N, C-alpha and C positions, 0 to 999 in steps of 0.2 A: 345092418339096416333091417328093420322089421317089415314084414309084409304090410303094404298099404302106405308106407312112408315115402314121401316124394324126394327127400334129401335137400329140400329148399327151406331157408329160414323164412318164417312168416314176415309179412310186411310190418306188422306191429313190433315184432321183436327187432327187426332191422332199424326201425326208427328209434327204438330205445337205445340200441347200441350206438347209433350215430350221435344221438344226443349226449350220451355219456362220454364218448370220445371227444366231442366238441367242447364239453365243459372242462374236461381234463386238460386239453390243449389250450383252451382259452385262459386258464389260470396261469399259464406260462407266458402268455402274450404280453409284450411290452408296447406301450403306446409309441407311435412315431414321435421322435424328438421334435419339439416345437421351440421356436424362439419366443422370447418374452412377448413381443408385439403380437405374434400369432396366437399365443395362449390367451393374452388379454382380450383380443378381438373375439375369441371364441367363448371365453368363460367370465370375464370380469364385468362388474356391474357398478354403476354410480348410484349410491344410495341417497335418499332424500336428506338424511341427517348430516351428510358431509359434502353435498354438492348442490349447486344451484340448478343443475340439470340432472334429473333422474333418468336412468335408462342404461342400455348396454354400452360398454366402452367401445370407442372407435379411435384407433391410433391416428394421430395427426401426422402429416409428413415429417415435420421437424422432430417428432418424438421417436420415430422408428429406429434410427441408428443408435441413439443413446440407450434405448430400451434393450436393443439386441446386443449391445456391448455388455450390459449387465448379465445377460444369459450366455455369453460366450465364455466357455471354459478356458480359453487361451488367455483371457484378460483377467488379471488379478486385482487391479485397482481401478475404480471408475470414479472420477471427480465430476461434479456438476456445480459450476459457479454460475449462479442464475439470478434472475429477478423473480418477483412474485408472479403468479398467474400464468405459469408455463406448464403446469401439470405435474410438477415433480413429486408432490406428496402422494398423488394418486398412483403415479408410476411406482413409487416405493411400496405402496400397499399391494399393487398388482404383483410386484416382485416377491413379496412375502408369500402371497397365494401360490405363485408359480413354483417357488422353491419348496413349499410345503407339499403341494399336490402333485406336481409334475416331476420334480427331480429328487424329492425326498431328502432334502438337505437340512441339517441343523443350523438354526439361525439365531442371531442376537441383534437386537436393535437398541441403540442408545439414543435417548433424548437429552437435552441439556440438563434438565432437572427431573426429580421424581414427579413433580406436579405436571410438567410437560408430558411425561410418560403416561400419567393417568389420563390426561385429556386426550392424548393421541389414541390410546386404547379404546376409550369410551366413544370418541367421535368418529374414528376411522376403522380400527381393527374389528371391534365387535359387530358393528353394522355390516362390514364386509363379510364376515363369517356367516352371519345370519342370512344375507341376501344372495350369496354366491354358492350355488349348490356344490360346485366342484370342491370348494374348501370346506363347506359345512359337512360334506360326506366323509371327509378324512379326519375331522376332529373327533377325539376320543370321548366326547361328551355331547349332551344336548345343549346347544348354545343358549337356550332359554332358561336353563336351570343352573343353579350353583354346583360347581364341581371342582375338585382339586386338579382336574385336567384343563380347566379353563378359568384362569384368574387374571388379575391385572398385570401380573409379572411373568406369567408363563402360560403358553398354549401348547397342549400336547396333541400331536397328530399321529395317525398310523404311519410309522416309518420316520418321523422327525419331530423335533421340538422347536419352539420359538420362545426365546427369553426376551423380555422387555425391561430395560433398565433406565434409571436416571444416571446422568453422567458425572455428577459432582463427587461422589465418594469412590475412593480407590478400590474399596472392597467390591464394588459392582463390576469390576473388570477381572475378577479372579474366579478360579475353580470352574471353568467351563471349557469344553472342547467343542468348537463350532466349525462349520464350513463357510458360513456367510456372516460377515460383520457389517452392520449398517450404522451410519451416523447421520441423523437428521438435524439440520440447522447447526452445522459444525461450528460456525462462528459464535454460537451461543454458549459453547463449552468453555470452561476454564482452560487456559493454555497449558497449565501444569496442574495435574490432578493431585492435590494434597502432597506436592513435592516429589511425586513419583514419576512424572513424565507427561508427555502430551497424550490426549485421549486416544488418538489413532495408534500411537506406539503401544499403549497399554492394551487396547482392544484387539489389535491385529495379532497379538501373541496367541489369542484364543484359537486361531485357525491355522497355526503353523504346521500342524500334523495332518491337515486335511489333504485329500487327493486333489481337490479343486478349490483352493482357498479363494475367497472373494471379499474385497473391502469396498463398500459403496459409500461415498462421501458426498453429501450435497448440502448447499447452504446459499442463502443470500449473504453477500459479503458485508462487512462492516467497515472497520477503520484500516486505512493504509498502514502497511508494515506490522499490523497486529492480526490481520485476517488469516485464519487457519485454512480456509478453503483456497484462498489465493496462494498461500504458501505451498499447499499440496499441489495445486495446479502448476506451479512453477517447477515442480519436481517431475511432472509427467513426461513420458517418452514422446507423446504426441498430444497436441492440444488442437481441437477442432472448433471451427466457427461456422455458423450457417451462412451459406452463400445462396442468394436467390437472383434470378435473371431479371433484367429490366424488360418490361413488356414491349418497349419501343425498339431498343437496340440489341437486346439479348445479353448484355454484359453481366456476367456473374459477379456479385459483390456482397460484402458484409454490410448489413444495415448499420448506419452510424447515426447517433443522435444529432450530430452537427449537420446532417443532410436533411433533417426534417425542418421544413420551412413553413412560415406562416406570415400573414399580413398584419403588421402592428401587433395588437393584443387580441386578435380575433382567432381563437383556437379552431373555429370551424373551417378556416381556410388551410388547415394543415395538410401538407403534401410532402412526398419524399422526392428529393432531387437526385436523379441518377448521376453517379460519379463520372460516368463516361460521356453521355450525351447531354446531360443537364435537364432532360425532360422531367416535368413534375408529375409524379405518380400518385394517384388517389388510392386510399386504403382499400377500396373495393377490389382492386386488382391483386391484393396481397395473397389471398388463398391460392390463386392460380400460379403466382410466383413461387409460393412455398411448395406446391405440388411438383415443380420442376427444379427445386433447390437441391443442394448437395452440401455435405459437411466436408470442409477443407481445412488444412493447416495453412499457416502463412507461407510455407515453402512448397505448397502445391500438392501435397499428398491428399488423398480423398477416400471416402467410403462410397462404394458403388451400390447399386440397387439390391444386389445380393449380399450385401454386408461384407464384401471383400475389401481389404485395404490395398490401395494402389498408389504408386508413386507418380511423379509428374509426367512420366512417359507411359502411363497406363499399365505398367507391369504390376502384377500381384506381389505384394510384400507381406511379411509376417505381421500378425496383429500385435500391437504394442502391449506389453504387460501392464503398463500404467498409462491409462488414457484419460484425457481431460476434455470436457465440453464447456463452452461458455455461451450463454444465450441471455437475451434481455427482452423487455416487454414489447418492443416493436414487432417481434415475431409472434406475439400472442394472438390467439383468436378471441380473447376476452378483454383486450385493451386496444381500442382503436387509436390511431395516431392523434386524432382530435382529443381524445381523453388524456393522452400523455401530455400534449401541449397545455391543455387546460390545467392539469395538475401542476405542471412546471410553472405556469404563470402565477398561480395561487401561492406556490411555495416561494417564488422569487419576491412576490409582494410582501409576504411575511418576513422574509429575510431583510428586506429594505426597512422594515419596522423594528428590526433587531432580533427576530426570532429565527434562528438558524435551523431548528429542528425539522420543519417540513421539507426544506431543501435537502438536508442530509438523508431523510427518509426516501426522497425521490431518487437520489443518486444510488442508494443501496437497493431499494425494492423495485424500482422501475428500470434503471439503467443497468442494474446488476454489477455495479462497480464499487470499489472501495471508496470511502470518504477520506479525503485528506484535509485535516484541520487547517483552516486559515491561520497563518502564522507559522505553520511548519516550514513553509518556504516563503520567499519574498518575490515580488514581481519587480524585476529590474527595470522594465519599461515604466512602471508607475513611479518608481523612485527617480528615474532619469527625468521624467516630466515635471518633477518638483524643483528643478534647477532654477536659481534666482539670478537676477542681473547684478552680481558683484563678482570681483576677482580678488586674488591675493595681493594685487597692487593697491587695493583700497579695502581694508578689513572693516566689516560692519562695526559701527561705533559702540554698540552695546557689548562687544566681546571684552571680557575681563582677564582672560588667561589664555596663553598659547602653549600647546604641548605638541610633541612629535613622536610618532611611532615608526620604527625602522626595521625592515625585514631584509635579511641577507640571503641572496640566492646564488646559484652557481655562476651566473653570468651577468648579474646586475644587483643593484641595491634599490629597493622600493621604499618610499616613505610617504607619509601624509602628515601635514601640519593641521591641527584642529584648534578652533577657538571655543571657549567655554563660558557659559553664563550660569547664573544660579539655577538650581533645580535640574541640572544636567541638560538643559537646552544647549545645543552645540552647533557649530558652523564648520563645515569642511572649508579649509583655507587654501591649501596647496597640496596637490598630489604629484609626485615626481618619480621618474624612473631613471636611475643613473646606470647606464650600460657600461660594462667592463668587468674584468676578472677581479673579484675581491681579494685574491691572493696578491694582487699588485697594489701599489700605493694610490694610483690615479683615482679610482672611484671613491676611495676613502677621503682623499683631498677634496673632491667635489661635495661629498657629504658634509665635511667640516665647514665648507663654505656656506651651505644652506643652513646648518645649525647655528651659525653665527650671524645669520641674516637678521636685520631689523625690519619689521613690518610696520607699515603706516596705516592708521585707521582713518575712517571717513572724517572724523572730527580733528584730525591732525596729530593724534598721539603716536608715539613710536613704541612698538612692543617687541621685545625679544622672545625667543622660545624659552619658556621657564623650566620645562622638564622634558627629558627625552628618554624613552625606553627602547632598547635595541634587543631583538631576539638573537640569542647567541647559539641557537640550535645548529647552525651551519658555520663551520670555521670557528669553533669555540675559542681556541687559543688565540687566533688572530683578533677576534672580537675583544677578548679579555685585555690584551695588551693595548689595543687602541683605546678602549674605554678607561683603562687605568689612568691614563694621562689627562682625562677630561672629566673625571668625577666631580671636580670642583665646579664645573659648569652644569651640574645636575644632569649628567648623561650616565645612565645606569644600564647594566646588563640584566636580561631577564631570561627565564627558562619556562616554557609553557608545559603544563602537566594536565592531560585530560582526566576526566573522572567526575562523576556526578557528586555535587555537594561540596566540592573544594572551594575555599574562599578565593575571591578574585585576586587578591594580593596577600602574600604571606611574608613574614619577617625574612630578611635577607640572610643568606649564608655568605661565607667569605671564601673567595677563590684567589689563589696566588697564580701569578703568571711567570713561568720560567723561574729564574733565580731571584727575581725581584722580591724583596721582603714586604713590600706594600701590597696587601690584597685588595681586590675589588669587591664591591657588594653585588651579589647576584640574587635578584628577587624572583620568586616563583609565582607564576600566574596560573590560576585555575581556569583553563581555557573554556571548559564547558559552561561554567557560571558566567564568565565574561561574555561569551557569545550569546547566551540567553538574554543578558541585559542589553547588549548591542542590538539584537533583533527586536527586542521589546520596544526600544526607542525608535527603531526604524519603522515600526508598525503604527506609530503615533502620526496622525495625518493632519493635525492642527497645530500651528505654532504655539509654543508654550512649554511647560515642563517636559523635558525629555525629547522634544522634537529635534530632528536632524535637518539642518539646512545644507544645501549643496550649491556651489558656485556654477556659473554658466560654462566655466572652462573644463569641468569634469567630463571625461569621455565615456562612451558606451562601454569600453573595456573595464573601467573602474566599477561601474554598476554591475556588470556581468560577474566580476570577481567578488563584489560585496555580497551577492546573493548566491554564492557558490556552494553553500552547505544547507542542510536541513536537519532538524532535530527529529529523531524517531524514537519510538518506544519499543523496547525489546524486553522480553520476560526471561528471567533467570531464576530458577527454583520457585516459580509462581509469583515473583515480585516484579513490578514494572521498573525499568531503568531507562532514563533518557540519555541518548547518545547522539553525537553529531557525525553526520556522514557527508562526504563531498559528493555533490551531484554534477560538478563541473571540474574541468581540469585544473584551473588556477583559482586560488582563493586569497592571494596576497592582500587585496584591499580589505578583506574581512580581518585578516591577521593584524594589519597595522591599525585598524580601528580598535581591536582588542588592546594593542600596545598603548594606544592613546588613552584608552579608559584607565589602564594601569598607571600611566603617567599622571593623569589627573588625580587619581586616588593617592598616589605617592606624594604629590605636591600638597594635598589636603588644603585646598584653597579656602581662605576666609573671605568670602565674597564681599562682606560689608567693608572690610579693610580695603580690598581691591577697588571697590566702588568709590570710596573716599579719595583714593589716589587719583582716579580718573576725573574727579570733580575739581582737582587743584589746577592752578594755572600751569600751562605747559612750559617747562624750562627749555632753555636754548640748547637743544641737542645733547642732553646729559649722557645718554647711552652711547652715542657715537664717540663723544670725547673720551669716555671711559675706555672704549675699546681701541683708541688710537695711541695707547701707550704700550710699553713693554713689547716692542717689535712688531706691532700690527700697523699696516698701511692700508689706505683706502685704494681700491681698484675701480670700483664702480658703485653706483648708488645702491646703498643697502648691503654691500658685500665687503668683507675684509679677508685678507689672506695674510698668513704669517710669513714674515721674511725668512728665507732659507739662509 
């Protein structure tokens, strides 16, 4: 130390050293991890180009848990099946900013088409980058100038990239390594991308090597059994629905469209009826209800205020890897219940005039539910209410032909006798169940009795069953042997074969029974085509061509079975295929209708000839006299039994 030096650092030098140390350490500082809802409340902004309300973002109560599921690294797949007007698009944009600025993760977002991608970038992404400083500051270019770092298909940030793609071409799913894969309006995508697979299957391959892979899928649903977002939701480990408390009794409940009530056609009277106490709740109470709401599964699991997942006993459980959320417009702050009812009434009025489009749109975009085409299923109550005051004891006089369809079951035989008019108008005549083990003779004897029965029409004619088809799918050998002895009475065996495009009735094959040299004819029925025609006729609601009449004696069981299946569309290799699925346990009534249709086609009626016969004077019991020979005796009116 030289003379005169104090050994102390000057204040100026100390300040410079402190500043240098602070700057060096600050460069190593990492921001405190934020959840997406927190980041959005701090940084996100609603721009005038893409929002009705300009200003800072404020997370709504129902948006918090789904947003934070997106930013939860323990969750790999997030599904949002939703209506319009719940904020999903804005949340998707906020997520893009969050992963770019806060977590530095590589992202890709697919829109259904290239055009959708272009519109999304111009309307949502570019204004967001321009107006949100946190995102603007990490973009590698001036957002106001053209740059290779800022194009319609790619945004390059410091530390991450964002690719934006249309979803139609398979090439748009290749040659990328990403952390986050996003799909906007998933139901708008082709279900099979150029024959290579589903969009989520192709896209999620891109994040397989990521330390924190994330797949975000959101959409307004479209058609039942074709909806990709509904299909994804069905695969989720947990599916959550928003529950809100009644302001009167406090009962937590999912909001249901069926509980929104109004007086006649006055939408302004719309209120929500509590499922517990029945009190009518005004929409003005909804924000407070939502503030106290909770996301719950149907089995009682829920997400608490700190975004922990809990079971029905309030124990903390692991976050699901694949989580689903479902929400609709009744929860929206931008669609009042009055507006919903008003839209529904207008859509219903259009439907009554024959335009189904507005109602379909209402179901999809407001209720957030899939649309099930009318005709995909049938209403058994509606069909049952069409029963008419006639019975098999007095067949309607206009009937020209009787057929019978027979189905063999393990403990019974079921059958229906049908009457036919020209142009496929038809009458159900008699539906019967013969109980008993078909491996034994008794139920077959009872079947024989019915098939030999002579029916009487209202105008006094006597009509036999002209053609019978029996399904031989169960106890085939027994059926063959029984049918072989009765083919002369036009009783034939059939075999149903499913498959789109098959003819209803094909040329017969020959089946031998045991050692008997005389084969039987076995006809193949294309069941899918036959059911399609049967259902098409059942959907005709005015008597005339194709209309189906039912007698007063038909039970509820018959109609329940008749409507037991529905036709759905499934895609294989990108092509739609119509298939029939059972939605109820028993469908014998539908099966025997199919057999009757086959019997009618097999008989190939010449209705003009049949009509001329009905106009001739009635002979004195010709059919009965013919049957009273060769060992047949009369036992009761209209029935004959062969002597043993």
